[in-house]
C-alpha positions in Angstrom: -10.3 -11.9 -15.2 -7.7 -9.6 -16.6 -8.5 -7.7 -19.8 -5.8 -9.5 -21.7 -7.3 -12.9 -20.7 -10.8 -11.7 -21.7 -9.5 -10.5 -25.1 -7.8 -13.9 -25.7 -10.9 -15.8 -24.7 -13.0 -13.7 -27.0 -10.7 -14.5 -30.0 -10.8 -18.2 -29.2 -14.6 -18.1 -28.9 -14.8 -16.3 -32.2 -13.5 -19.5 -33.8 -16.7 -21.3 -32.7 -18.3 -19.8 -35.8 -15.9 -21.6 -38.1 -17.4 -23.8 -40.9 -14.7 -26.4 -40.1 -15.8 -28.9 -37.4 -12.2 -29.6 -36.3 -11.5 -25.8 -35.8 -14.7 -25.4 -33.8 -13.8 -28.4 -31.6 -10.3 -27.1 -31.0 -11.6 -23.6 -30.1 -14.1 -25.1 -27.6 -11.3 -27.2 -26.1 -8.9 -24.3 -25.9 -11.6 -22.1 -24.3 -12.4 -24.7 -21.7 -8.7 -25.2 -20.9 -8.2 -21.4 -20.5 -11.2 -21.0 -18.2 -9.9 -24.0 -16.1 -6.4 -22.6 -16.0 -7.7 -19.3 -14.7 -9.5 -21.1 -11.9 -12.9 -20.0 -13.1 -16.1 -21.7 -14.2 -18.2 -20.8 -17.2 -20.9 -19.5 -14.7 -18.3 -17.0 -13.3 -17.6 -15.7 -16.8 -21.2 -15.6 -18.1 -22.9 -14.2 -15.0 -23.4 -10.4 -15.0 -21.0 -8.6 -12.6 -22.4 -8.1 -9.1 -23.8 -4.6 -8.4 -21.6 -2.8 -6.0 -23.0 -2.4 -2.5 -24.2 1.1 -1.7 -22.6 2.4 1.4 -24.0 5.4 3.2 -21.8 8.4 2.5 -19.2 9.0 5.1 -19.1 12.4 6.9 -15.5 12.9 5.9 -13.2 11.0 3.6 -11.0 8.6 5.5 -7.3 8.7 4.7 -5.9 5.8 2.7 -4.1 3.0 4.5 -0.8 4.1 2.9 -1.2 7.7 4.0 -2.0 6.6 7.6 1.1 4.3 7.6 3.2 7.2 6.4 1.9 9.5 9.0 2.5 7.0 11.8 6.0 6.3 10.5 6.7 10.1 10.5 5.3 10.4 14.0 7.6 7.6 15.3 10.6 9.3 13.6 9.7 12.6 15.2 9.4 11.0 18.6 12.9 9.4 18.2 14.4 12.7 17.2 12.8 14.5 20.2 14.2 11.8 22.5 17.6 12.2 21.0 17.4 16.0 21.3 16.4 15.7 25.0 19.4 13.4 25.7 21.7 15.9 24.0 20.3 18.8 26.0 20.8 16.9 29.2 24.4 16.1 28.3 25.1 19.7 27.5 23.5 20.9 30.8 25.7 18.4 32.7 28.8 19.7 30.9 27.9 23.3 31.7 27.4 22.4 35.4 30.8 20.7 35.4 32.5 23.7 33.8 30.8 26.1 36.3 32.1 23.9 39.2 35.7 24.0 37.7 35.8 27.7 37.3 37.4 29.8 40.0 35.2 32.2 41.8 35.1 35.7 40.4 37.6 38.1 41.8 36.1 40.9 43.9 35.7 44.2 42.2 37.9 47.0 43.3 36.5 50.5 43.6 
């Protein structure tokens, strides 16, 4: 239950102490409607909160799911960039080979 819902329910339940029978009945009905609207039962509201399960301490903190997703995304991006750079290098090497084939042989040097 959200804190705002709990505060509203507390205000409604405070009216159960009214000296007016109609006001008490209206407060009880309003509280019941609110609990039902929230999809809860009175047992859910009145039971003490469950104690958190104690997990053994982990040897090292695990990264959050968001951080792991971000790292994987960055890795995929880097791999794409590397593949693009490899293609560009291959294109440039082919162009250099074509230029070398088109160049006339060097003139012999005269002494």
